[in-house]
Backbone bond lengths (Angstrom), bond angles and torsions (degrees), N, CA, C in turn:
res aa  C-N    CA-C-N  psi(-1)  N-CA   C-N-CA  omega(-1)  CA-C   N-CA-C  phi
1 M - - - 1.417 - - 1.525 107.76 -
2 K 1.322 116.06 135.33 1.465 121.59 174.76 1.522 108.47 -113.82
3 F 1.315 115.14 132.05 1.458 120.12 176.40 1.520 109.80 -80.19
4 G 1.314 116.96 166.39 1.460 121.88 -177.00 1.515 113.66 -55.70
5 L 1.325 117.03 -41.40 1.463 120.47 179.84 1.524 110.76 -60.58
6 E 1.323 117.05 -46.38 1.464 120.11 -178.94 1.522 111.62 -67.13
7 R 1.306 117.57 -34.73 1.466 120.46 176.17 1.522 110.10 -65.44
8 L 1.336 116.84 -42.35 1.463 121.13 179.05 1.527 110.82 -63.27
9 L 1.316 117.13 -42.58 1.461 121.38 179.76 1.525 112.12 -64.93
10 A 1.315 117.11 -34.81 1.460 121.54 -175.04 1.526 114.23 -85.14
11 S 1.327 118.04 -16.43 1.463 120.05 -171.50 1.526 113.28 -122.44
12 R 1.318 115.91 111.84 1.474 119.89 174.52 1.523 110.52 -62.57
13 A 1.322 116.96 -33.18 1.469 120.84 -179.81 1.529 111.08 -61.60
14 L 1.321 117.49 -39.79 1.465 120.43 178.04 1.528 111.53 -68.90
15 R 1.330 116.42 -31.51 1.467 120.34 -179.27 1.522 112.49 -82.40
16 K 1.312 117.71 -9.43 1.466 121.73 -176.21 1.531 112.00 -55.16
17 S 1.321 117.64 -40.13 1.467 120.49 -178.70 1.531 112.53 -69.81
18 L 1.325 117.95 -13.66 1.467 121.83 179.33 1.525 112.58 -91.57
19 R 1.324 117.18 -12.99 1.465 120.87 -177.42 1.517 111.35 -59.46
20 G 1.325 115.56 132.04 1.457 121.08 177.89 1.517 114.15 78.01
21 K 1.322 117.19 5.37 1.466 121.15 -179.99 1.519 109.75 -115.39
22 R 1.316 114.68 151.55 1.461 119.58 174.28 1.525 107.73 -81.84
23 V 1.318 115.72 131.95 1.459 121.49 -174.95 1.522 109.67 -114.42
24 A 1.332 116.29 135.76 1.462 122.42 174.90 1.524 108.34 -113.00
25 L 1.308 115.87 148.96 1.461 121.69 179.17 1.522 109.04 -116.17
26 L 1.314 117.04 130.42 1.461 123.25 171.63 1.522 105.60 -110.32
27 A 1.333 117.30 114.78 1.461 120.05 -172.53 1.523 110.95 -147.06
28 H 1.322 115.54 178.05 1.465 123.53 176.78 1.529 107.76 -146.81
29 P 1.329 119.32 178.78 1.460 120.11 -174.94 1.534 115.05 -57.69
30 A 1.318 118.15 -27.17 1.468 120.34 -178.42 1.527 112.87 -90.18
31 S 1.317 118.46 7.80 1.472 122.04 178.61 1.522 108.96 -81.52
32 V 1.318 114.77 78.57 1.462 120.94 -175.27 1.526 110.94 -129.80
33 T 1.331 114.73 162.24 1.462 121.05 174.34 1.527 109.02 -84.05
34 R 1.306 114.89 179.28 1.467 121.59 179.15 1.535 112.07 -57.25
35 D 1.346 116.63 -33.51 1.473 120.04 179.90 1.531 112.36 -95.11
36 L 1.326 116.45 16.64 1.472 125.03 174.77 1.526 114.25 70.23
37 T 1.312 117.51 24.72 1.460 121.28 171.73 1.521 107.09 -81.10
38 H 1.320 116.58 127.04 1.466 119.03 -178.74 1.528 109.83 -65.77
39 A 1.321 116.54 145.87 1.468 122.42 -179.19 1.521 111.46 -54.86
40 L 1.313 117.44 -37.75 1.461 121.22 179.64 1.528 110.82 -60.53
41 D 1.312 116.96 -47.42 1.466 121.20 -179.92 1.526 111.46 -67.15
42 A 1.316 116.43 -40.74 1.466 120.59 -178.65 1.523 111.29 -64.92
43 L 1.328 117.88 -45.19 1.464 120.77 -179.81 1.525 111.51 -71.03
44 A 1.327 117.05 -37.49 1.467 120.48 179.77 1.529 111.28 -64.36
45 A 1.312 117.64 -25.48 1.464 121.64 -179.11 1.529 112.99 -79.81
46 L 1.326 117.78 -11.53 1.466 120.91 -179.42 1.521 110.08 -82.30
47 S 1.320 116.58 126.09 1.466 120.29 -178.60 1.523 112.82 -74.13
48 D 1.323 117.95 -20.33 1.462 120.31 -177.89 1.528 113.82 -98.66
49 V 1.327 117.41 10.67 1.466 121.92 176.60 1.523 108.25 -122.64
50 E 1.326 116.43 124.37 1.466 121.19 179.06 1.527 108.69 -96.20
51 L 1.320 115.77 89.42 1.457 122.05 -179.76 1.525 108.39 -78.44
52 T 1.333 116.80 113.45 1.462 120.39 -174.24 1.522 113.75 -112.60
53 A 1.325 118.31 -14.13 1.463 120.60 -179.58 1.519 109.55 -152.43
54 A 1.322 114.87 151.14 1.462 120.78 175.88 1.522 107.99 -138.58
55 F 1.300 116.05 131.88 1.460 122.29 -179.55 1.520 108.78 -122.08
56 G 1.331 115.54 139.62 1.457 119.45 -179.38 1.512 111.23 -152.39
57 P 1.321 116.53 -176.86 1.459 121.29 -178.82 1.530 112.24 -72.24
58 Q 1.306 115.08 174.61 1.463 122.11 -175.12 1.527 113.01 -54.12
59 H 1.301 117.94 -35.16 1.468 120.24 -176.12 1.520 112.80 -93.66
60 G 1.320 116.40 19.37 1.457 121.10 174.29 1.518 113.90 90.26
61 L 1.310 114.81 161.22 1.463 120.73 -179.12 1.521 112.23 -61.43
62 R 1.301 116.39 -29.30 1.467 120.46 -179.47 1.529 112.14 -104.78
63 G 1.326 117.28 2.43 1.459 121.53 179.00 1.512 113.63 74.48
64 D 1.339 117.08 22.11 1.463 120.35 -173.86 1.528 114.52 -109.14
65 K 1.317 117.92 7.27 1.464 120.01 -178.77 1.528 110.73 -88.40
66 Q 1.309 115.43 152.47 1.452 122.88 -179.76 1.526 110.47 -62.76
67 D 1.317 115.99 147.67 1.457 121.99 175.85 1.529 110.02 -55.95
68 N 1.315 116.90 139.41 1.469 125.60 179.81 1.525 113.32 69.73
69 M 1.319 118.39 16.00 1.460 122.04 175.01 1.523 107.08 -73.29
70 V 1.310 117.84 116.84 1.454 121.30 -175.15 1.520 111.43 -82.25
71 E 1.309 117.80 -46.49 1.460 120.42 179.47 1.517 109.50 -148.05
72 S 1.319 115.36 163.06 1.453 120.66 -177.38 1.526 108.46 -148.16
73 P 1.322 118.16 143.35 1.460 120.11 -179.52 1.531 113.39 -75.03
74 D 1.320 117.63 -12.79 1.467 119.95 -178.35 1.525 110.97 -104.92
75 F 1.314 114.56 174.77 1.465 120.26 177.60 1.503 109.37 -77.26
């Protein structure tokens, strides 16, 4: 079984509709591929996807932010 993220990473045809558009990611610490690459890192590595924003829970996309951290300048 392949999840949507892995299908998107593997298929240029699926990413075709994203070309030339700014893409945002909504994720959480468990948003990973089969080999445990976080969705943020996997999408950022694609040259044909312009990842411009990432949104996640209070403790960060990777779950590593301090409790009660409201915002952070990094991903």
